[in-house]
C-alpha positions as CSV (number, residue, x, y, z in Angstrom):
1,M,0.0,0.0,0.1
2,T,2.7,2.4,0.7
3,E,4.1,2.9,-2.7
4,G,0.6,3.3,-4.1
5,T,-0.5,5.9,-1.7
6,L,2.7,7.5,-1.7
7,T,2.7,8.1,-5.1
8,T,-1.0,9.0,-5.4
9,N,-0.8,11.6,-2.5
10,L,2.7,13.3,-3.1
11,L,5.0,11.7,-5.9
12,A,2.7,11.9,-8.8
13,P,0.8,15.3,-7.9
14,L,3.7,17.0,-6.9
15,T,5.7,15.6,-10.4
16,C,2.9,16.6,-12.5
17,A,2.5,20.4,-10.7
18,L,6.2,20.6,-11.5
19,Y,6.9,19.2,-15.0
20,G,3.5,19.0,-16.4
21,R,2.9,15.3,-16.1
22,A,3.7,12.2,-14.3
23,G,2.9,8.7,-14.1
24,Q,0.5,6.8,-11.5
25,Q,3.4,4.7,-10.6
26,M,6.4,6.2,-10.0
27,V,8.3,3.5,-7.8
28,G,8.5,0.0,-7.2
29,G,10.5,-1.1,-9.9
30,C,8.5,-1.5,-12.9
31,A,9.8,0.9,-15.6
32,A,11.0,0.1,-19.0
33,L,13.1,2.4,-20.8
34,S,13.9,2.8,-24.8
35,G,17.4,2.1,-25.9
36,A,17.7,6.0,-26.9
37,L,17.2,7.1,-23.7
38,L,19.2,4.7,-22.0
39,Q,22.3,5.9,-23.5
40,R,21.5,9.5,-22.7
41,L,20.9,8.3,-19.0
42,L,24.4,6.3,-19.3
43,A,26.2,9.6,-20.1
44,R,24.7,11.2,-17.2
45,T,25.2,8.8,-14.3
46,A,27.1,11.3,-12.3
47,E,23.7,13.0,-11.4
48,A,22.6,9.9,-9.6
49,E,25.6,8.7,-8.0
50,G,25.5,6.9,-4.9
51,W,21.6,6.9,-5.4
52,K,20.0,3.5,-4.8
53,A,16.3,2.4,-5.2
54,P,13.7,4.4,-4.9
55,A,16.0,7.1,-5.6
56,T,17.5,6.0,-8.8
57,E,13.6,5.2,-9.9
58,I,12.8,8.9,-9.3
59,W,15.7,10.1,-11.2
60,L,14.9,7.8,-14.2
61,T,11.4,8.7,-14.0
62,T,11.9,12.6,-13.8
63,T,14.6,12.4,-16.8
64,A,12.2,10.7,-18.8
65,L,9.5,13.1,-18.2
66,L,11.6,16.0,-19.1
67,S,12.9,14.2,-22.2
68,D,11.3,15.1,-25.8
69,G,10.5,11.2,-26.0
70,P,7.4,9.6,-25.6
71,V,6.0,8.4,-22.3
72,V,3.4,5.8,-21.7
73,Q,2.3,3.8,-19.0
74,V,1.0,0.4,-18.6
75,H,-1.6,-1.2,-16.3
76,L,0.0,-4.2,-14.7
77,G,-2.1,-5.1,-11.7
78,R,-1.2,-4.8,-8.1
79,R,2.6,-6.0,-7.7
80,P,2.8,-9.0,-5.0
81,R,5.0,-8.3,-2.0
82,H,8.3,-10.1,-2.1
83,P,7.8,-13.0,0.7
84,G,11.3,-13.1,1.9
85,R,12.3,-9.1,2.0
86,P,11.5,-7.5,5.3
87,P,9.6,-4.2,4.8
88,A,11.5,-1.0,5.6
89,D,10.4,1.6,8.2
90,L,8.0,3.9,7.0
91,P,10.1,7.0,7.8
92,T,13.0,5.7,5.9
93,I,10.9,4.9,2.9
94,V,9.5,8.5,2.8
95,A,12.9,9.9,3.4
96,E,14.6,7.6,0.8
97,T,11.6,8.5,-1.8
98,V,10.6,12.0,-1.4
99,G,14.1,13.3,-0.7
100,P,15.5,12.7,-4.2
101,L,12.2,14.2,-5.6
102,L,12.7,17.4,-3.6
103,T,16.6,17.2,-4.5
104,L,15.8,17.0,-8.0
105,M,13.5,20.1,-7.8
106,G,16.6,22.4,-6.9
107,R,18.3,21.0,-9.9
108,H,15.6,21.5,-12.4
109,R,14.2,24.8,-10.9
110,E,14.4,27.0,-14.1
111,V,12.4,24.1,-16.0
112,W,9.4,23.9,-13.4
113,Q,9.3,27.8,-12.4
114,E,8.1,28.1,-15.9
115,A,4.5,28.0,-16.6
116,R,3.5,24.2,-18.0
117,D,0.1,22.7,-18.9
118,A,-0.8,19.6,-17.3
119,R,-0.3,16.6,-20.0
120,A,-2.0,13.2,-19.7
121,V,0.8,10.5,-19.9
122,P,-1.3,7.8,-22.3
123,L,-2.5,4.7,-20.6
124,I,-2.3,1.4,-22.2
125,G,-4.8,-1.2,-21.0
126,G,-6.4,-1.9,-17.8
127,P,-8.2,0.3,-15.5
128,A,-6.9,4.0,-15.0
129,T,-6.7,3.9,-11.2
130,M,-6.0,1.3,-8.7
131,L,-8.6,0.6,-6.1
132,P,-7.0,1.2,-2.4
133,D,-5.9,-1.7,-1.1
134,Q,-7.5,-1.2,2.7
135,G,-6.9,-5.1,3.8
136,G,-5.3,-5.2,7.1
137,V,-4.8,-1.2,6.8
138,D,-5.6,0.3,10.6
139,V,-7.0,4.0,9.9
140,E,-7.6,4.9,13.3
141,R,-3.4,3.8,13.9
142,M,-2.7,6.4,11.2
143,V,-4.7,9.1,12.8
144,R,-3.2,8.4,16.2
145,A,0.5,8.7,14.6
146,F,-0.7,12.2,13.2
147,R,-1.9,13.3,16.6
148,L,1.3,12.1,18.2
149,G,3.3,14.0,15.6
150,L,1.5,16.8,16.2
151,K,2.4,16.6,19.9
152,D,5.8,15.8,19.6
153,L,7.3,17.3,16.4
154,L,5.6,20.7,16.5
155,P,8.6,22.4,17.2
156,V,10.4,20.7,14.2
157,W,7.4,21.7,12.1
158,E,7.3,25.2,13.2
159,Q,11.0,25.4,11.7
160,I,9.5,23.9,8.2
161,M,5.9,25.2,7.5
162,P,4.7,28.7,7.8
163,D,2.2,29.7,10.9
164,T,-1.0,30.0,8.3
165,T,-0.3,26.1,7.7
166,L,0.1,25.2,11.0
167,T,-3.0,27.1,12.1
168,D,-5.0,24.9,9.8
169,L,-3.5,21.7,11.1
170,Y,-4.1,22.3,14.9
171,P,-7.9,21.2,14.5
172,L,-7.3,18.1,12.8
173,P,-6.4,16.0,16.4
174,F,-9.8,16.9,17.5
175,L,-11.8,15.0,14.7
176,A,-13.1,11.5,15.4
177,P,-11.0,8.9,13.7
178,D,-14.1,8.0,11.4
179,E,-14.5,11.4,10.8
180,F,-11.0,12.4,10.1
181,R,-10.6,14.9,7.1
182,F,-6.9,16.4,5.7
183,A,-7.9,18.4,2.6
184,P,-5.8,18.0,-0.4
185,R,-5.1,21.8,-0.5
186,L,-3.9,21.9,2.9
187,W,-1.7,18.5,2.3
188,A,-0.4,20.4,-1.1
189,R,0.7,23.3,1.4
190,V,2.3,21.0,3.7
191,V,4.3,19.4,1.1
192,G,5.2,22.9,-0.3
193,G,6.5,24.1,3.0
194,F,9.1,20.8,3.3
195,A,10.2,21.3,-0.2
196,V,11.0,25.0,0.5
197,A,12.7,23.9,3.9
198,H,14.6,21.3,2.3
199,H,16.0,23.2,-0.3
200,D,16.7,26.2,2.4
201,R,18.5,23.5,4.5
202,R,16.9,24.7,7.6
203,L,17.5,21.3,9.1
204,P,19.4,18.0,8.5
205,R,17.6,16.6,5.2
206,D,17.2,13.5,6.5
207,H,15.5,14.9,9.8
208,L,13.5,16.9,8.2
209,L,12.2,14.2,5.5
210,R,11.5,12.0,8.4
211,A,9.4,14.6,10.4
212,L,7.1,14.5,7.3
213,T,5.8,10.7,8.2
214,P,3.2,11.4,10.3
215,L,1.6,14.3,8.0
216,Y,1.7,11.7,5.4
217,L,-0.1,9.1,7.8
218,G,-2.7,11.4,8.4
219,R,-3.3,12.4,4.6
220,V,-3.3,8.8,3.8
221,A,-6.0,8.0,6.5
222,A,-8.1,10.8,5.4
223,F,-7.7,9.6,1.6
224,L,-8.6,5.9,2.5
225,L,-11.7,7.5,4.7
226,E,-12.6,9.6,1.4
227,T,-12.6,6.8,-0.9
228,R,-13.9,4.0,1.2
229,D,-16.9,2.6,-0.5
230,R,-16.6,4.5,-3.5
231,S,-16.5,3.6,-7.1
232,P,-13.3,3.2,-9.3
233,A,-14.6,6.4,-11.2
234,E,-15.3,8.2,-7.8
235,I,-11.8,7.3,-6.9
236,E,-10.2,8.7,-10.1
237,Q,-11.9,12.0,-9.1
238,A,-10.4,12.2,-5.9
239,V,-7.0,11.4,-7.2
240,E,-7.6,14.2,-9.7
241,E,-8.4,16.5,-7.2
242,I,-5.2,16.0,-5.3
243,A,-3.4,16.7,-8.6
244,G,-5.8,20.0,-8.7
245,A,-4.5,20.9,-5.3
246,F,-1.0,20.7,-6.1
247,E,-1.5,22.4,-9.1
248,A,-3.0,25.4,-7.2
249,E,-0.4,25.7,-4.6
250,K,2.5,26.1,-7.3
251,P,2.3,29.7,-7.5
252,T,3.0,30.0,-3.7
253,L,5.6,27.4,-3.8
254,I,7.3,29.3,-6.2
255,G,7.1,32.6,-4.9
256,R,8.5,30.8,-1.4
257,W,11.7,29.4,-3.3
258,R,14.8,31.3,-3.3
């Protein structure tokens, strides 16, 4: 579930807002490259030196999206988990996945700060949206993690996000777990705040990225509650709303980026 919700709620909408297009799956080891693109990437390996998966996947995807070549996506179905591979802890996943995306923002500033119209990446076969896998997911536990984060990490968050964003976060812990909401527009502002703080190096970057985890869990809890019992078409609409929220917040992000 982590790869899917991280892409749906952060990686894809932020990438699309920045560069005008993004795929439904940004990580997961399921990308294929043309020979021409591979040759170009081999000449630029220094850009990702020392990076490991999923960082290299973020680099590959971003490079492909910024290229002049065609980019398409193919529905492969849900990827089974490797039975012998222990999952990494969530803060590490967030840091190792979101960190490279924010680093690439700094490298491609001149690209994403220009106005770019969003373009859909063609999808070949299958449904356009994966149904959220809620089996075994404890939404109430996610909400508790968000509440604990607001309690324990507030001094850190105050160095990352502006007061206006924090003010809108303060009431959320008082919502009942089954009524918990974390609006896409507020979430986009949160991610924008972390992107700017990451660029400004206000805190050690790994520490900063790990502090995003409780906020991410709160947003995922809200997303799962929003899409519970919804049809695929309604889930697709919810995903598009997230993308629209990031696009709407892009001018603010540009204005705060130095």
